[in-house]
N, C-alpha and C positions, 0 to 999 in steps of 0.2 A: 218882714217884722209885721205882726199885727197885734195892737194893741186897741184896737175896740174896730169893732161891726155892726150892720146894722141887721136885727132880727125885726121883721116884721111881714103880715101876712098881706099889706095892701096888693089886691090885683092877683095873687098868687094862691089857685087853689092847691098847692101843693104843700105850702107852708102852712098854709087854713088847717089842711088833712094833720102836721103832724103837732100844731097849737092843740086840736081837739082831742087827740091820741094823748099827748101830753097831759090834758088837763083831765083825761077820764082815768089816767093809769097815776100819776102822783099829784103831791101837792099846789093845786093850783095857784095858788097865794102866793107862790115863791118865783112863777115863771112870772121872766119881766119879758115885756116887748120894747122893741127900739132902740136905743144905744147900748150896747152889751160891753160893762168893762170887765175888766180881771176882775177873780171872783166870783161875778156873779154867777147864780144858776142859771142855764138856759136849755135849750135841747139839743139832743146830738141825737143820731142814730148807728147803734150796734147790732150784733147780733146776740140774739138771744134763743138757743133752740131751734137754731139754723135758719131763724127768720130776722129782719131788718126791725126793728123796734125803737121809736123814740122813745128817750128817756130823759132826764131831767138831772144833769152834772152841772159841778162848780167848776170855775173856766180857772186853771189853773194847779200845778201840784205843788201840795204844801213843800217847800225844804226850808227849814231854819229861819220862819217867821215871814218868809214872803214868798210870792207864789211862781213859779216857772210855768209861765203862760204861752211861751213857743219853744219846741225843738228845732236843732236843724236838719232838715232831711238828708242832707250829706251825710251825718255822722250819727242819726239817732239810731241805726242798728248797733252800733259798739258801743255807744255810751251807757254805762251800769244803770242810769237811774231811766231810761228809754227804750234800751234793749229786750225785755222781756214783752213791754206792751206795743211794741211796733210788730214783733212777732205773734202776740197772741191776743193781745185787746187793742184792734184798730177800730177808728170812729168816725164818722163821717159830720162837719157842723155844718148843720143850714143857716142862710142866711141871704141878704138879700143885696150885699154889699161887703165890702170892709174899707175900714177909714185909714189913711195916710197923710202927714204933714208935710207940707214942702217945707225948705230953708227960709222963707217968709214968716212961717208959721201959719198957711192956707191951710185947712182941711179939705180933703176930697174925697169922694166917696170911689172907690171902683166897683165896677161890675162886669158881668159880659156879655155883649154886645147882644142885645134881642130878648136876653131871658130877665125873668124877675126872681130867678133863683140864682145864687151863687153857692158850691158847695167848696168846705174846705176839709184837706184831710187830716186828720186828727188818732189820737192813742188816749187811753185810759188807764186810771188805774184807782184800787181801791185799797183804802187805810179806813180802821176803825170804823167798817160801817159806813163810809160815806166816799161817793165817787167824785174824780178830778178829771180833766181832760185838758188835754196839750193841742196845739194849732201846730201843726207842721209847717215852717218856712221853707224857700228857696233861693237859691241866686233868682234876682228879679230879671224877669223878660221884657223885649224894647216899651212894651205901654208902660212897664213901672219905673225902669232907669231913673228917668227924670228927676223921680218924686224920692226914692228910697231905692237901696243897693240889695234889699232882701224884699220877700212879699211871702205870703200864704200860699203854702201847695195848693192850688183850685184843680180841683177834679171835676171834668166834663161827669153826667149824670153817668154815663157806660162805664165810666173809670170809677166813679162812686160805690156803684155796684162790685166790681170786681177787687176795690182795696178793700172793702168787707169779705168777700167771700173767697180770695184766690190768693193764698200765700206770696206765690211767684209771679204774680200781677203785680201785687202788692210791691213786691221788691225793684219793679220795674218802671213802676209810678214815681216811686220814691226818686228816683234818680233823672226823670223826664222834665220840659220844660213844659210850664201851664202855659194856657191859650191865652192871649192878647185881650186886654180888657178894655172896656170904656172908663173914662174920668170924667168927673163933671166936677167941679166947687161944691160943697155939701150942701151949703145954705141955699143953694142956687137949685140941687136935685130935690131937695126937701119945701121947696116953694117957700125959703124964709128969705129971700131977693125980691 
């Protein structure tokens, strides 16, 4: 499951470049920095004329008034709502990490060890001139199981490129195991404690 994530440029040249490009190409007023919630417009990376470009999309496929923010990687290829997007409209969601809550309602930030960026596999669609994205989730790996049984389909940088460009490799990634992550109580990571 992924219900919130962190998008910030602190100490990340890659994320700073994405922000600058989104501000240049899109309505900079809509760009949100910090904790991203469902329905927020946020940067995603997608193919445009064969090149990877950042764009500003709303988080969640609208369905009967409720946004669908996650899709199970194990079944996304067969579900009518996601099938065409998996085949033709894959995207990568850049972040600094994602949040999950434990049974005691303690919020934790998950990040890649030694990295300032964390990329998640996603899909998108367009309806009535508006673009929406959904984060793919998978079974929790060892670093996540204690907190939740699902997690975003985290991509290495090499996988992110393959996810966007190579349909065959994308199918393999859908059924892979994400890399191990570091976990920190969120307030501690953000300097609040």
